[in-house]
Each structure stands twice: as C-alpha cells, then as structure tokens.
C-alpha positions in Angstrom: 47.1 -97.1 -187.4 47.4 -100.4 -185.2 48.2 -103.5 -187.3 46.0 -106.7 -187.9 46.2 -109.0 -184.6 47.5 -112.6 -185.4 44.3 -114.5 -184.8 42.6 -111.4 -187.3 45.5 -111.7 -189.5 45.2 -115.9 -189.9 41.7 -115.4 -190.2 41.9 -113.1 -193.6 44.5 -115.4 -195.4 42.2 -118.3 -194.6 39.1 -116.6 -195.9 41.3 -115.5 -199.5 42.6 -119.4 -199.8 38.3 -120.2 -199.0 37.6 -117.5 -201.8 39.8 -120.0 -204.2 38.8 -123.3 -203.2 35.2 -122.9 -203.4 35.7 -120.9 -207.0 37.6 -123.9 -207.7 34.7 -125.7 -206.5 32.6 -123.9 -208.9 34.0 -124.0 -210.9 34.4 -127.6 -211.1 30.8 -128.1 -210.5 30.1 -126.1 -213.8 31.9 -128.2 -216.5 30.1 -131.6 -214.9 27.1 -130.4 -217.2 26.8 -129.4 -220.8 29.0 -126.3 -221.1 26.6 -123.5 -222.7 27.0 -119.8 -223.3 25.9 -119.6 -219.3 28.5 -121.5 -218.4 31.7 -120.0 -220.3 30.4 -116.8 -219.0 30.6 -118.6 -215.2 34.0 -120.3 -215.9 35.2 -116.7 -217.4 33.6 -115.1 -213.9 35.6 -117.0 -211.8 38.8 -117.3 -213.2 38.8 -113.5 -212.9 37.9 -114.0 -209.2 40.2 -116.5 -208.7 43.3 -114.3 -209.9 42.3 -111.6 -207.6 42.4 -113.8 -204.9 45.8 -114.5 -205.3 45.9 -110.5 -206.3 44.9 -109.9 -202.7 47.5 -113.0 -200.4 50.5 -110.9 -203.1 49.1 -108.0 -201.1 49.7 -109.7 -198.6 53.0 -110.7 -198.7 53.6 -107.0 -199.8 52.3 -106.2 -196.1 54.3 -108.7 -194.4 57.6 -106.9 -196.1 56.4 -103.3 -194.4 56.0 -105.1 -191.4 52.7 -103.7 -191.0 50.3 -106.4 -191.8 49.8 -107.9 -188.3 51.7 -106.5 -184.9 54.5 -109.1 -184.3 57.1 -108.2 -186.7 58.1 -112.8 -186.8 54.8 -113.6 -187.8 54.6 -111.4 -190.3 57.9 -112.7 -192.1 55.9 -116.3 -191.1 52.6 -114.7 -193.2 54.6 -113.6 -195.7 56.8 -116.7 -196.1 53.0 -118.9 -196.0 52.0 -116.5 -199.3 54.7 -115.8 -201.3 55.6 -120.0 -201.2 51.7 -120.2 -202.4 52.3 -117.9 -204.9 55.9 -119.7 -206.1 57.3 -116.7 -204.7 60.1 -116.5 -202.0 59.2 -114.3 -199.2 63.1 -113.0 -198.8 63.8 -111.9 -202.2 60.6 -110.1 -202.9 61.6 -108.0 -199.7 64.7 -106.8 -200.5 63.6 -106.2 -204.3 60.6 -104.5 -202.9 62.0 -102.1 -200.4 64.7 -101.0 -202.4 61.8 -100.3 -204.9 61.3 -97.5 -202.6 64.2 -96.3 -201.8 65.3 -95.8 -205.2 62.0 -95.5 -207.3 62.4 -95.9 -211.3 66.3 -95.8 -210.2 66.5 -98.9 -213.4 70.3 -99.5 -211.6 69.0 -99.8 -208.0 64.9 -100.4 -208.0 65.5 -104.2 -208.1 61.7 -104.2 -208.3 61.5 -102.5 -212.2 64.8 -103.2 -213.0 63.4 -106.9 -214.2 60.8 -105.3 -216.4 62.8 -102.5 -217.8 62.1 -103.9 -221.5 58.3 -102.9 -220.5 58.6 -98.8 -220.9 56.4 -98.2 -217.9 58.9 -95.1 -217.6 57.5 -94.3 -221.6 55.6 -91.2 -221.1 51.6 -92.0 -221.0 50.4 -91.1 -225.1 47.7 -92.8 -226.7 49.6 -95.4 -228.3 51.8 -96.1 -225.0 48.4 -97.0 -222.9 47.8 -98.9 -225.7 50.4 -101.2 -225.7 49.8 -101.1 -222.0 47.0 -103.1 -222.6 47.4 -104.8 -225.5 51.3 -106.8 -223.7 49.1 -109.3 -222.0 47.2 -109.8 -223.9 50.1 -110.9 -226.9 51.8 -112.6 -223.6 54.7 -110.4 -224.1 54.7 -109.7 -219.9 54.8 -113.8 -219.6 59.3 -114.1 -218.8 58.8 -110.9 -216.9 55.4 -111.7 -214.6 56.2 -115.5 -214.7 59.2 -116.5 -212.8 58.6 -119.3 -210.5 61.1 -119.2 -207.1 61.5 -122.5 -205.9 64.7 -122.1 -204.4 65.6 -122.9 -200.2 65.6 -119.1 -200.0 63.0 -118.7 -197.4 64.0 -122.3 -195.8 63.5 -125.7 -196.7 60.2 -125.8 -194.7 58.8 -122.8 -197.3 60.1 -124.8 -200.9 58.5 -128.2 -199.4 55.6 -126.8 -199.2 55.9 -125.0 -202.8 56.8 -128.8 -204.2 53.5 -130.3 -202.0 51.2 -127.4 -203.6 52.7 -128.4 -207.7 51.9 -132.2 -206.5 48.4 -131.3 -205.4 47.7 -129.3 -208.8 49.6 -131.8 -210.7 47.0 -134.9 -209.5 44.0 -132.6 -209.9 44.9 -131.8 -213.3 45.4 -135.3 -213.8 42.0 -136.3 -212.0 39.9 -133.2 -213.7 41.6 -131.5 -216.3 39.8 -129.0 -217.2 38.9 -127.8 -213.5 43.0 -127.7 -213.0 43.6 -126.3 -216.6 40.7 -123.7 -216.3 40.3 -123.3 -212.7 44.1 -123.9 -211.4 46.7 -123.3 -213.7 44.9 -120.9 -216.3 43.7 -117.7 -213.6 48.0 -118.3 -212.1 49.8 -118.3 -215.4 47.5 -115.8 -217.5 45.4 -113.8 -215.6 47.1 -113.1 -211.8 50.0 -112.0 -214.1 48.3 -109.7 -216.3 46.3 -107.7 -213.7 50.1 -107.6 -211.5 51.4 -106.0 -215.4 48.0 -103.7 -215.4 48.6 -102.9 -211.7 52.3 -101.6 -212.1 50.9 -99.8 -214.7 48.8 -98.5 -213.0 50.9 -97.7 -210.1 53.7 -96.1 -211.7 53.4 -95.9 -215.6 54.5 -92.4 -216.8 55.3 -91.2 -213.9 59.0 -93.2 -213.0 62.1 -92.3 -212.5 61.4 -89.2 -210.2 63.0 -87.6 -207.3 59.6 -86.1 -206.5 57.0 -88.1 -203.4 54.3 -86.6 -205.1 55.0 -87.8 -208.4 56.4 -91.0 -208.0 52.6 -92.8 -208.0 49.3 -92.3 -208.4 45.9 -93.5 -206.9 43.1 -94.1 -208.7 39.9 -94.3 -207.1 37.0 -96.2 -207.7 34.0 -97.6 -206.6 34.8 -99.8 -203.2 33.4 -102.9 -205.1 35.5 -102.7 -207.8 38.7 -102.4 -205.1 37.6 -105.3 -203.3 37.9 -107.2 -206.1 40.5 -105.6 -208.1 42.1 -103.5 -205.5 42.2 -105.8 -202.5 43.9 -105.1 -199.5 43.5 -100.5 -200.7 46.1 -101.1 -203.0 44.2 -98.4 -204.9 45.7 -95.9 -202.7 49.5 -96.2 -204.1 50.7 -92.8 -203.8 49.6 -92.8 -199.8 51.9 -95.5 -199.7 54.7 -94.2 -201.6 54.2 -91.0 -199.0 53.9 -93.0 -195.8 55.0 -96.6 -196.7 54.5 -97.9 -192.8 51.2 -97.2 -192.7 49.0 -100.1 -192.4 47.1 -101.0 -195.6 43.4 -101.3 -193.7 44.5 -97.6 -192.7 45.2 -96.1 -196.4 41.9 -95.4 -197.4 42.0 -92.9 -194.4 45.1 -91.5 -194.5 44.3 -90.3 -198.2 40.7 -88.4 -196.7 43.3 -86.8 -194.1 45.6 -86.0 -197.0 42.7 -84.5 -198.4 43.1 -81.8 -196.0 46.7 -81.0 -197.5 46.6 -78.2 -200.0 49.6 -79.4 -201.8 48.8 -83.4 -201.7 44.6 -82.2 -203.0 46.7 -79.7 -205.7 48.7 -82.6 -207.0 46.2 -84.6 -209.4 47.7 -87.9 -208.7 46.2 -87.6 -205.4 42.8 -88.1 -206.6 43.2 -89.5 -210.2 40.5 -92.2 -211.3 40.2 -94.7 -213.3 39.9 -93.9 -216.5 42.2 -90.9 -215.9 46.5 -92.2 -215.5 47.7 -89.3 -217.0 50.2 -87.5 -215.5 50.2 -84.3 -214.8 52.7 -81.4 -214.6 53.9 -80.7 -210.7 51.9 -77.7 -209.5 53.5 -74.7 -208.3 53.1 -72.9 -205.1 52.8 -69.2 -204.6 54.1 -68.3 -201.8 53.3 -64.4 -200.8 55.9 -62.0 -198.6 54.0 -61.5 -195.1 54.1 -58.0 -195.3 
C-alpha cells in the first residue's frame, strides 16, 4: 500500500496542469478560424476534458486530506494547498469538512461535507423522478449556489492566497486579450462543467444511501471501462465504497483493494460493491444466515 514518492507526486500534478494548458491552447487555436460544426464539437469536448482534469486536481486534494497521496505528511499538506488554491479552495477547510464526512456520514448536523448541500436532497430515496431531478439539477444551474463557493481567505496562509489572486489575474488577462478563449476554455469549464461533474459525482457516491450507520451502505462503487474511469473518475474515484471502508488506502490501490475484497462473501453479496454506471439504486441489506455447528 505504498504512496507516491515526492518526484512522482509532483509529476502527476504537473501532468494534470499540462493537460489543462494544452487543452486551452488547442481551444484557442480552434477559435482562430471559422467556427463550424466540427470546431464546435471540438470546443465542447475540450471544455469537458478541462473540467475532468480539474476534478483530477480536486481528487488529489482529497487524497492529500487523508495524507495518502505522497509519502511525507508535510508534502501532502503542501501539495494539497497548491491544488486547492488552483481551484480557489482552501485545503485546511476542505480537510476539516471531509474528515467530518467520514466520521458522521449523512448526519447533517455533524457531516460538514454534506451539510451545505442538504437542500439538494441527496438523502431522498432513488425513484425515477428523483434520479431525473439529480440529472437536471446542474442543467438548470440549481447546484451553483452550493458548488460554486470560492474560498479566497488566508486559511492556508498568505502565500496561497496570493497564488489564488495571481491566478485570477492570469485568467483576467487571457480573457481580456482573447475573450472567447478565456470564456470557453477557462471560465465556463470551471464555473459550470466542473461544478456539474462534482455534483453528479456526489450523487453517484451517496444519493439515496445517506444517512446510514452501516459501512457497506454508506457509498457505492461504480464500475466502468478504464477509459471512462480515467476521464470521469480520475484517481480511481469510482471505487468510493472501498474508500469509505478503508479511507487510509492510497487511491492508486483502490482497484486492487476492490479485487481483493471480491473474495469476501459479505462484500460481494452487497450490490453497492459491484454496481455498474447504469444501476444506482440502493439495495436491501443482505441477510446472513449462520448455521449452528453440529
């Protein structure tokens, strides 16, 4: 269950940033000529891709909050603060809220992670209309007041606050010099697409399952082809039930941990452990029948 070494951890962060930068440059190039059907399709795909890479950075923040991204605890804090700043968030605030989520999952009084989105009804039983509501919520922008909360405070230190304001300055300059590039490749992916993906991810992780005191009912795995995992569930984010069962297992080992757990009859008997993307409905807790020894 080894974690990433310091050089590999920095390389992973750098690759996510590089993918975003290259995508923005490619989008700018597409905008230089006439924008036809193919160009519009390419721009849409780039906007989606940029948002998924932002989710990858957010998932690194999540790993750093558990001190599972890289070997040294202080490196986890530093890298978590940098990635959080790039997303206009606070690592310290995120870590406190997220750890309360693991301790009090679905308890709106103490689960600070889900407390702020109580009004979006993740606790509602998954019926057809409720699933449709979850699908439509980001499309009508109802999620924005809950998921677009920028934290530009000094909670992570003055240096990271300066980094955030510097990033705002860079985005502002790009938008001033190339308005469509700034709007389509930076602002819309972050404000609308990234926030929508974050909401849908929370739904896939916990909708219809919280609150509960049962570990196997707290979340679900969503198994998907590896290419979809890489795109939409960066850093093995689809194995969320495994993460809740064993939050100190590094993300790089979640898939292997899931495979190992498939040898356990209680784990495999529970549908939340082996769900596919098309099946989000919660299941009844399996009954274990114990035969007395003769």
